[in-house]
C-alpha positions as CSV (number, residue, x, y, z in Angstrom):
1,M,3.8,-12.4,34.4
2,S,2.5,-14.9,31.9
3,Y,-0.9,-16.2,31.0
4,W,-2.4,-18.6,28.4
5,A,-4.2,-17.1,25.4
6,H,-6.6,-18.6,22.9
7,F,-5.3,-18.2,19.4
8,R,-7.2,-19.1,16.2
9,V,-4.9,-19.3,13.2
10,W,-5.9,-19.9,9.6
11,R,-4.2,-23.0,8.2
12,G,-4.4,-24.1,4.5
13,D,-3.4,-23.2,1.0
14,S,-4.9,-21.9,-2.2
15,D,-7.3,-24.8,-2.5
16,K,-8.8,-25.0,1.0
17,G,-8.2,-24.1,4.6
18,E,-9.7,-23.5,8.1
19,L,-9.2,-21.8,11.4
20,V,-7.4,-23.9,13.9
21,D,-7.5,-23.3,17.7
22,Y,-4.2,-23.2,19.7
23,P,-3.4,-22.5,23.3
24,A,-0.5,-20.2,23.6
25,E,1.6,-18.9,26.5
26,V,2.0,-15.1,26.5
27,N,4.7,-13.3,28.4
28,E,4.9,-9.7,29.4
29,G,5.9,-7.4,26.6
30,E,5.3,-9.8,23.7
31,V,3.8,-9.1,20.3
32,V,1.7,-11.3,18.1
33,L,4.7,-12.4,16.1
34,D,6.3,-13.8,19.3
35,I,3.3,-16.0,19.8
36,I,3.3,-17.2,16.2
37,H,7.0,-18.2,16.6
38,R,6.1,-20.0,19.9
39,L,3.3,-21.9,18.1
40,Q,5.9,-22.9,15.4
41,Q,8.1,-24.3,18.2
42,T,5.5,-26.1,20.1
43,E,2.1,-26.7,18.5
44,A,2.5,-26.2,14.7
45,Q,6.0,-26.7,13.5
46,D,4.9,-26.4,9.8
47,L,3.0,-23.1,10.3
48,A,4.1,-20.8,7.4
49,V,4.6,-17.1,8.1
50,R,6.6,-14.4,6.4
51,W,8.8,-12.2,8.6
52,N,12.2,-10.6,8.6
53,C,13.2,-7.7,10.9
54,K,10.7,-7.9,13.8
55,A,11.1,-4.1,14.1
56,G,8.3,-2.7,12.0
57,K,10.6,-1.7,9.2
58,C,10.6,-4.5,6.6
59,G,6.8,-4.9,6.2
60,S,7.1,-8.7,5.8
61,C,4.8,-9.8,8.6
62,S,1.6,-8.3,7.3
63,M,-1.5,-10.2,8.2
64,E,-5.0,-9.7,9.6
65,I,-5.4,-9.8,13.3
66,N,-9.0,-9.9,14.6
67,G,-10.0,-8.7,11.1
68,R,-7.8,-5.7,11.0
69,P,-4.7,-5.5,8.7
70,R,-1.6,-5.1,10.9
71,L,2.0,-5.9,11.3
72,A,2.3,-8.9,13.6
73,C,5.6,-7.6,15.0
74,M,4.0,-4.2,16.0
75,T,0.8,-5.6,17.5
76,R,1.3,-5.9,21.2
77,M,-0.5,-8.7,23.1
78,N,-1.4,-6.3,25.9
79,T,-3.9,-4.6,23.5
80,F,-6.1,-7.7,23.9
81,A,-7.9,-8.9,27.0
82,E,-6.5,-12.1,28.5
83,D,-9.7,-14.0,27.8
84,E,-10.1,-12.6,24.2
85,V,-9.8,-15.0,21.3
86,V,-7.0,-13.7,18.9
87,T,-7.8,-14.6,15.3
88,V,-4.9,-14.5,12.8
89,T,-5.6,-14.8,9.1
90,P,-3.7,-14.0,5.9
91,L,-4.2,-10.8,3.9
92,R,-7.5,-11.1,2.3
93,T,-6.9,-9.2,-0.9
94,F,-4.0,-11.4,-2.2
95,P,-4.0,-15.2,-3.1
96,V,-2.9,-17.5,-0.3
97,I,0.2,-19.5,-0.8
98,R,0.1,-21.4,2.5
99,D,-1.2,-20.5,6.0
100,L,-0.4,-16.8,6.7
101,V,1.8,-16.3,3.6
102,T,0.1,-14.6,0.6
103,D,1.2,-13.9,-3.0
104,V,1.8,-10.2,-3.1
105,S,3.2,-10.1,-6.7
106,F,0.3,-7.9,-7.8
107,N,2.2,-5.1,-6.1
108,Y,5.5,-5.8,-7.9
109,T,3.6,-5.7,-11.2
110,K,2.1,-2.3,-10.4
111,A,5.5,-1.0,-9.3
112,R,7.0,-1.9,-12.6
113,E,4.2,-0.1,-14.5
114,I,5.2,3.3,-13.0
115,P,7.9,5.0,-15.0
116,S,10.9,6.0,-12.8
117,F,12.1,9.5,-12.0
118,A,12.6,11.5,-15.3
119,P,15.0,14.4,-14.9
120,P,14.8,17.4,-17.3
121,E,16.4,17.0,-20.6
122,G,20.0,18.2,-20.6
123,V,20.5,17.8,-16.8
124,E,23.1,15.2,-16.0
125,P,23.4,13.2,-12.7
126,G,25.3,15.4,-10.2
127,E,23.8,18.5,-11.7
128,Y,20.5,18.3,-9.8
129,R,20.0,21.3,-7.5
130,M,17.2,21.4,-5.0
131,Q,16.4,23.0,-1.6
132,Q,14.9,21.1,1.3
133,V,11.7,23.1,0.9
134,D,11.3,21.6,-2.6
135,V,11.0,18.1,-1.3
136,E,9.3,18.5,2.1
137,R,5.9,17.7,0.7
138,S,6.9,14.4,-0.8
139,Q,9.5,13.3,1.9
140,E,6.7,11.9,4.0
141,F,5.9,9.3,1.4
142,R,9.4,7.8,1.4
143,K,8.8,6.4,4.9
144,C,6.7,3.6,3.2
145,I,8.0,0.2,4.1
146,E,5.8,-1.6,1.5
147,C,3.9,-3.7,3.9
148,Y,1.0,-3.6,1.5
149,L,-1.5,-3.1,4.3
150,C,-2.9,-0.1,2.4
151,Q,-3.2,-2.2,-0.8
152,N,-4.9,-5.0,1.2
153,T,-7.5,-2.8,2.9
154,C,-8.4,-0.7,-0.2
155,H,-11.9,-1.9,-1.1
156,V,-11.4,-1.1,-4.7
157,V,-9.2,-4.2,-5.1
158,R,-10.2,-6.0,-1.9
159,D,-13.9,-6.4,-3.0
160,H,-13.5,-6.2,-6.7
161,E,-11.0,-8.6,-8.3
162,E,-11.9,-7.2,-11.7
163,N,-10.4,-3.8,-10.8
164,K,-6.9,-5.0,-10.2
165,E,-5.8,-4.7,-13.8
166,A,-6.7,-1.1,-14.1
167,F,-6.0,0.2,-10.5
168,A,-2.5,0.7,-9.1
169,G,-3.8,1.0,-5.5
170,P,-2.9,3.6,-2.8
171,R,0.7,2.7,-2.4
172,Y,1.5,3.3,-6.1
173,L,-0.8,6.2,-6.6
174,M,1.2,7.7,-3.7
175,R,4.4,7.0,-5.6
176,I,3.0,8.8,-8.6
177,A,2.0,11.8,-6.4
178,E,5.5,11.8,-4.9
179,L,7.1,12.0,-8.4
180,D,4.6,14.6,-9.5
181,M,5.6,16.8,-6.6
182,H,9.3,16.3,-7.3
183,P,10.7,19.7,-8.7
184,L,12.9,18.0,-11.2
185,D,10.6,15.3,-12.5
186,S,9.6,16.0,-16.1
187,A,7.2,13.1,-16.8
188,D,3.4,13.7,-17.3
189,R,2.3,12.0,-14.1
190,Q,-1.2,13.5,-13.9
191,Q,-2.5,12.2,-17.1
192,A,-1.0,8.8,-16.5
193,A,-2.5,8.6,-13.0
194,Q,-5.9,9.1,-14.4
195,E,-5.8,7.2,-17.6
196,E,-3.3,4.3,-16.9
197,H,-3.3,3.8,-13.1
198,G,-6.9,4.3,-12.2
199,L,-6.9,7.3,-9.9
200,G,-10.6,7.9,-10.6
201,Y,-11.4,4.6,-8.9
202,C,-10.2,6.0,-5.5
203,N,-13.1,7.4,-3.6
204,I,-11.0,8.7,-0.7
205,T,-12.5,6.6,2.2
206,K,-9.1,6.9,4.0
207,C,-9.0,3.2,4.9
208,C,-5.5,3.1,3.5
209,T,-4.4,5.9,5.9
210,E,-6.0,4.2,8.9
211,V,-3.9,1.0,8.6
212,C,-0.5,2.6,7.6
213,P,2.0,1.6,10.3
214,E,4.2,4.6,9.4
215,H,1.3,7.0,9.9
216,I,1.6,8.4,6.4
217,K,-1.4,10.5,5.5
218,I,-1.8,8.8,2.2
219,T,-5.2,10.2,1.4
220,D,-4.9,13.7,2.6
221,N,-1.4,14.5,1.5
222,A,-1.0,12.3,-1.6
223,L,-4.2,11.1,-3.2
224,I,-6.5,14.1,-2.7
225,P,-3.8,16.7,-3.9
226,L,-3.2,14.5,-7.0
227,K,-6.9,14.3,-7.7
228,E,-7.2,18.0,-7.4
229,R,-4.4,18.6,-9.9
230,V,-5.9,16.2,-12.3
231,V,-9.3,17.8,-12.1
232,D,-7.8,21.3,-12.5
233,R,-6.0,20.2,-15.6
234,K,-9.0,18.4,-17.1
235,Y,-11.8,20.7,-16.3
236,D,-10.3,24.2,-15.9
237,P,-12.1,26.3,-18.6
238,V,-8.9,28.2,-19.5
239,V,-7.0,24.9,-20.0
240,W,-10.0,23.5,-21.9
241,L,-10.1,26.5,-24.3
242,G,-6.3,26.4,-24.8
243,N,-6.5,22.7,-25.7
244,K,-9.4,23.2,-28.0
245,L,-7.6,26.1,-29.9
246,F,-4.4,24.1,-30.0
247,R,-6.2,21.1,-31.5
248,R,-8.1,23.3,-34.0
249,G,-4.8,24.9,-35.0
250,E,-3.2,21.5,-35.6
251,A,-6.2,20.4,-37.7
252,A,-6.0,23.5,-39.8
253,N,-2.3,22.9,-40.4
254,K,-2.9,19.4,-41.5
255,N,-5.5,20.5,-44.0
256,R,-3.2,23.0,-45.7
């Protein structure tokens, strides 16, 4: 059984744009991306939208639907009332290229800033030995499809453009946490998370977790444990005393 819905779609580019109203036929079982494709076929042949798999696994069709960051291919039309206006806009945190397509290169820049997996010295590929229990904590994070909905909804970058240079965002802080939990990673992830990737900017509002289409508990299982380890290291009195004595010993050796 079909019906006609009222869609309001943002049209424009980096210079200017506006919301344009479209009537759209909706059939049983369809998702928002189906309607966007129908609009391209009938009402707006030049409507720009990014998509690929239509199965919720590529993360390409990220957009904001009635103000909430979502995947268009996973947002079913039966979640809206038939007389409800469905407003579709591009991700707000990233610059618009055209219509619903945004420039998400910020995320690629942040990805390149994180050093890759660093095995212990002297251990060659093929010699890594781990048990399943060693990777269970971090395995959840590998479900990430890099839709960047968490990056988009994080108010640290969404509402403060000036933070982007110093803040990696929840997706890449989660990547750091994953590597820090890896039993064979030897890099100093905790210090880098705090000093280079802006972990301290995160105030754990859990907005990133709420929009994750893979239901990854980004805040509870990645960001909070990483913050706890950083705090333990930085403020633990025993560690502080050890660092102080170590620095004092170094200074004494230099003065000899």
